[in-house]
TIZA-13536 format. One record per residue: residue in one letter; z, x negated, y of N, C-alpha, C in turn. Coordinates in steps of 0.02 Angstrom, whole numbers, padded with zeros to 5 digits, always signed. Each point is the difference from the previous one (the first is absolute). Example, Ala and Ser with C-alpha at 12.3 -4.5 7.8 and 13.67 -1.06 7.14 Angstrom:
// residues 2
A+00390-00660-00284+00000+00045+00059+00000-00045+00060 S-00036+00018+00053+00003-00042+00059+00037+00039+00055 
//
This chain:
// residues 154
M+00004-00037-00060-00006+00038+00066+00005-00044+00054 Y+00044-00056+00006-00004-00039+00056-00065-00035+00018 E-00025-00032-00057-00070-00023+00007-00058+00040+00022 E+00009+00069-00023-00050+00050+00033+00004+00013+00064 K+00067-00002+00033+00018+00019+00073-00025-00059+00033 K+00011-00066-00022-00024-00059+00039-00074-00006+00003 Q-00029+00018-00053-00070+00004-00004-00030+00051+00055 I+00027+00056+00002-00009+00059+00046+00004-00022+00070 D+00065-00039+00016+00027-00027+00061-00066-00042+00031 E-00029-00040-00049-00046-00060+00022-00064+00032+00023 L-00019+00051-00044-00064+00029+00017+00006+00038+00064 I+00060+00046+00016+00006+00020+00073-00002-00046+00050 I+00037-00046-00013+00012-00058+00063-00061-00036+00012 S-00045-00016-00061-00064-00035+00017-00061+00047+00019 G+00015+00065-00015-00054+00056+00022-00057-00008-00050 K+00012-00033-00052-00052-00006-00052-00013+00065-00034 E-00063+00026+00009-00019+00069-00031-00052-00009-00056 E+00010-00008-00059-00048-00015-00059-00011+00055-00046 G-00065+00005-00011-00012+00053-00047-00025+00064+00035 L-00013-00009+00061-00026+00065+00037-00065-00007+00041 K-00034+00044+00013-00056+00005+00053-00004+00055+00028 V-00031-00004+00072-00008+00060+00027-00077+00030-00013 D-00007+00057-00011-00055+00031-00009-00020+00069+00042 Y-00052+00020+00010-00010+00062+00030+00000+00066-00055 I+00044+00045+00002+00014+00056-00044-00034+00064+00039 D-00044+00032-00033-00033+00054+00022+00045+00058+00019 G+00004+00026+00051+00040+00051+00030+00075-00025+00021 K+00009-00066-00004+00057-00030+00036-00008-00055+00040 G-00047-00037-00001-00008-00061+00044+00017-00060-00043 R+00041-00039+00030+00021-00063-00040+00057+00021-00051 G+00004-00045-00039+00039+00019-00059+00014-00077-00029 V+00046+00004-00050+00016-00074-00040-00017+00008-00071 L-00032-00039-00031-00011+00002-00070+00031-00071-00034 A+00023+00020-00063+00033-00055-00041-00061-00039-00022 T+00006-00071+00006-00052-00040-00027+00022-00031-00067 R+00063+00011-00021+00030-00013-00061+00046+00042-00027 C+00037+00002-00070+00034+00050-00019+00070-00009+00035 F+00036+00051+00006+00066-00003+00021+00050+00045-00051 C+00048-00035-00024+00047+00037-00049+00048+00040+00034 R+00018+00055-00027+00057+00043+00018+00052-00035+00029 G+00028+00019+00060+00058-00036+00031-00016-00060+00042 E-00065-00023-00010-00021-00063+00031-00009+00001+00075 Y+00020-00045+00037-00011-00004+00072-00067+00001+00020 I-00030+00031+00037-00068-00004+00023-00007-00027+00065 V+00037+00025+00057-00018-00023+00058+00060+00027+00057 E+00011-00033+00048+00050+00023+00052-00037+00049+00055 Y+00029+00049+00013-00024+00044+00060+00030-00033+00061 H-00044-00046+00024+00027-00043+00051-00016+00023+00075 G+00044-00004+00038+00001+00018+00069+00056-00020+00049 D+00010+00019+00058+00062+00001+00032+00050+00037-00033 L+00064-00033-00007+00052+00044-00022+00049+00013+00062 I-00003+00070+00011+00031+00024+00063+00049+00050-00011 E+00053+00023+00035+00037+00060-00010-00031+00053+00028 F+00040+00061-00023-00035+00072+00002-00023+00013+00070 W+00046-00012+00048-00018+00023+00078-00062-00041+00019 D-00004-00059-00021-00050-00041+00027-00064+00030-00029 A+00005+00006-00068-00057+00024-00039-00028+00070+00041 K+00048+00048+00004-00022+00062+00040-00032-00011+00060 R+00025-00048+00040-00038-00024+00070-00068-00018-00015 R-00010-00041-00049-00065-00024-00014-00042+00053-00028 E+00024+00035-00035-00042+00070-00038-00025+00041+00066 A+00041+00006+00042-00019+00041+00063-00059-00033+00028 L-00004-00059+00013-00050-00043+00030-00060+00000-00043 Y+00003-00004-00071-00052+00006-00048-00037+00063+00003 A+00042+00055+00012-00021+00066-00003-00049+00018+00065 Q+00006-00042+00047-00039+00015+00063-00084-00028-00003 D-00004-00043-00063-00065-00025-00008-00019+00014-00074 P-00036+00059-00018-00015+00007-00067-00036-00045-00042 S-00035-00052+00034-00024-00054-00038+00030-00056-00022 T+00067+00001+00025+00048-00053-00013+00016+00010-00084 G+00012+00063-00017+00036+00008-00062+00064-00009-00002 C+00035+00010-00047+00072-00014-00009+00028-00014-00073 Y+00020-00065-00005+00013-00032-00069+00074-00010-00004 M+00046+00047+00017+00074-00006+00013+00027+00031-00068 Y+00052-00038-00029+00038+00013-00060+00067+00005+00013 Y+00047+00050+00002+00059+00014+00012+00041-00010-00072 F+00061-00028+00009+00042-00002-00068+00065-00019+00032 H+00050+00025-00052+00082-00028+00014+00013-00057-00043 Y+00042-00040+00052+00026-00063-00041+00065-00004+00030 L+00045-00009-00043+00071-00015+00022+00030+00050+00049 G-00018+00063-00004+00027+00047+00045-00043+00009+00067 K-00053-00033+00005-00044+00004+00069-00067+00021-00015 T-00033+00019+00041-00074+00030-00006-00041-00059+00039 Y-00042-00027-00044-00046-00055+00024-00080+00027-00007 C-00043-00032+00029-00068+00007-00008-00030-00063-00004 V-00055-00006-00049-00048-00054-00002-00056+00033+00040 D-00013-00028+00063-00065+00019+00033-00057-00048-00017 A-00046+00023-00039-00061-00045-00026-00068+00030+00048 T+00014+00029+00047-00051+00023+00039-00056-00050+00027 K+00025-00067+00023-00036-00050+00016-00047-00025-00050 E-00060-00007+00011-00052-00021-00050+00020-00073-00007 T+00004-00023-00066+00013-00061-00025-00039-00021-00069 H+00014-00062-00024-00036-00011-00056+00039+00026-00056 R+00056+00031-00004+00039+00021-00040-00029+00071-00032 L+00003+00000-00071-00029+00062-00027+00042+00052-00020 G+00063-00001+00003+00050+00055-00022-00008+00057+00039 R-00018-00005+00064-00017+00053+00052-00062+00039-00015 L-00044-00022-00048-00057+00035-00013+00003+00029-00070 I+00045+00003-00034+00013+00036-00060+00001+00076+00014 N-00049+00041-00029+00009+00070+00013+00044+00045-00032 H+00002+00058+00020+00045+00050-00026-00030+00035-00055 S+00047+00018-00053-00011+00043-00055+00070+00029-00020 K+00004+00072-00010+00066+00015-00028+00009-00028-00071 N-00052-00013-00033+00009-00028-00069-00024-00079+00006 G+00030-00040+00037-00020-00063+00013+00016-00046-00063 N-00026-00055+00001+00010-00051-00060+00051-00057+00037 C+00021+00007+00056+00059-00049+00034+00053+00051+00030 H+00056-00033+00015+00042+00024+00041+00036-00053+00039 T+00034+00030+00050+00047-00050+00045+00065-00009-00029 K+00028-00058+00021+00062-00029-00021+00023-00046+00053 L+00069+00005+00011+00022-00059+00054+00026-00057-00044 H-00016-00060+00045+00011-00065-00027+00034-00031+00060 D+00058-00025-00019+00045-00029+00047-00006-00079-00004 I-00017-00028+00051+00001-00082+00012+00046-00013+00061 S+00053-00029-00024+00063-00021+00044+00021+00060+00047 G+00006+00051-00020+00024+00056+00032-00050+00040+00037 V-00064-00021+00001-00050+00037+00027-00053+00041-00042 P-00002+00059+00002-00040+00041-00039-00072-00008+00018 H-00031-00002-00063-00081-00007-00002-00023+00054-00048 L-00048+00030+00020-00036+00060-00042-00049-00024-00043 I+00005+00006-00056-00048-00021-00047-00031+00054-00040 L-00050-00002-00032-00039+00042-00044+00001-00035-00062 V+00016+00039-00052+00009-00021-00075-00049+00047-00043 A-00022-00020-00056-00031+00039-00038+00032+00057-00034 S-00012+00060+00006+00027+00047-00036-00014+00008-00069 R-00053-00022-00025-00028-00003-00066-00048-00061-00002 D-00021-00019-00061-00053-00050-00010-00067+00022+00039 I-00023-00053+00037-00056+00015+00052-00058-00050-00031 E-00061+00032-00005-00055-00038-00019-00032-00035+00055 A-00041-00053-00006-00045-00035+00050-00046+00050+00014 G-00017+00006+00061-00045+00053+00028+00023+00058+00021 E+00066+00024-00011+00030+00064+00015+00021-00005+00081 E-00012+00048+00033+00024+00011+00067+00076+00002-00014 L+00042-00036+00052+00074+00006+00008+00016+00051+00043 L+00049+00046-00019+00014+00068+00030+00079-00001-00013 Y+00030+00038+00057+00065+00019-00006+00017+00058+00047 D+00051+00037-00016+00018+00056+00036+00035-00009+00069 Y-00036+00017+00052+00036-00023+00065+00061+00047+00016 G+00009+00053-00045+00067+00037+00004+00001+00056+00064 D-00050+00004+00032+00011+00032+00068-00032+00075-00019 R+00050+00044+00007-00013+00070-00021+00006+00055+00061 S+00014-00040+00061+00011+00042+00058-00058+00054+00014 K+00013+00063+00024-00055+00040+00022-00049-00027+00049 A+00027-00042+00045-00049-00030+00054-00045-00054-00037 S+00029-00041-00038-00041-00050-00037-00046+00032-00044 L+00010+00056-00041-00041+00030-00042-00062+00022+00038 E+00018+00032+00059-00055+00033+00043-00042-00056+00032 A+00030-00055+00021-00044-00053+00032-00040-00035-00057 H+00029-00007-00066-00035-00046-00048+00008+00045-00071 P-00043+00050+00001-00005+00035-00068-00003-00039-00064 W-00019-00068+00002-00008-00041-00054+00078-00012-00028 L+00049+00004+00031+00064-00009-00016+00020+00045-00055 K-00034+00060-00018+00010+00045-00052-00016-00024-00063 H-00039-00050+00003-00029-00022-00066+00022-00069-00033 
//
């Protein structure tokens, strides 16, 4: 267990993202495909962005809402009794932000602690074959979100 944690720590810190490629997905735009097999429970990628507290995130979200072309790549979560957000809206070379939604995804999010700092990672929910699109459930079921983004229903 310790060795696996240490290996994930190193991948997160280095920003190394192996076994993934960006591709155009019909009806969705960009998405991420596996270029190798991933075993159930295996680390895939970090959902990388700015780690910010709840009220800072709400302020940014309001700014992003003013420009529909910006998009919003914010993931809220609870950690040690506080609400945080990873804001991955800014375009970078990191791929976690490009993994698309499915209620029946082949990945799920998990918190990974490095020296008291939470990192949001995606791990395989089942064995994943090379060539499969990586997908996870964004978890947003709010009425406003479903009206704005009907694809969240699937």
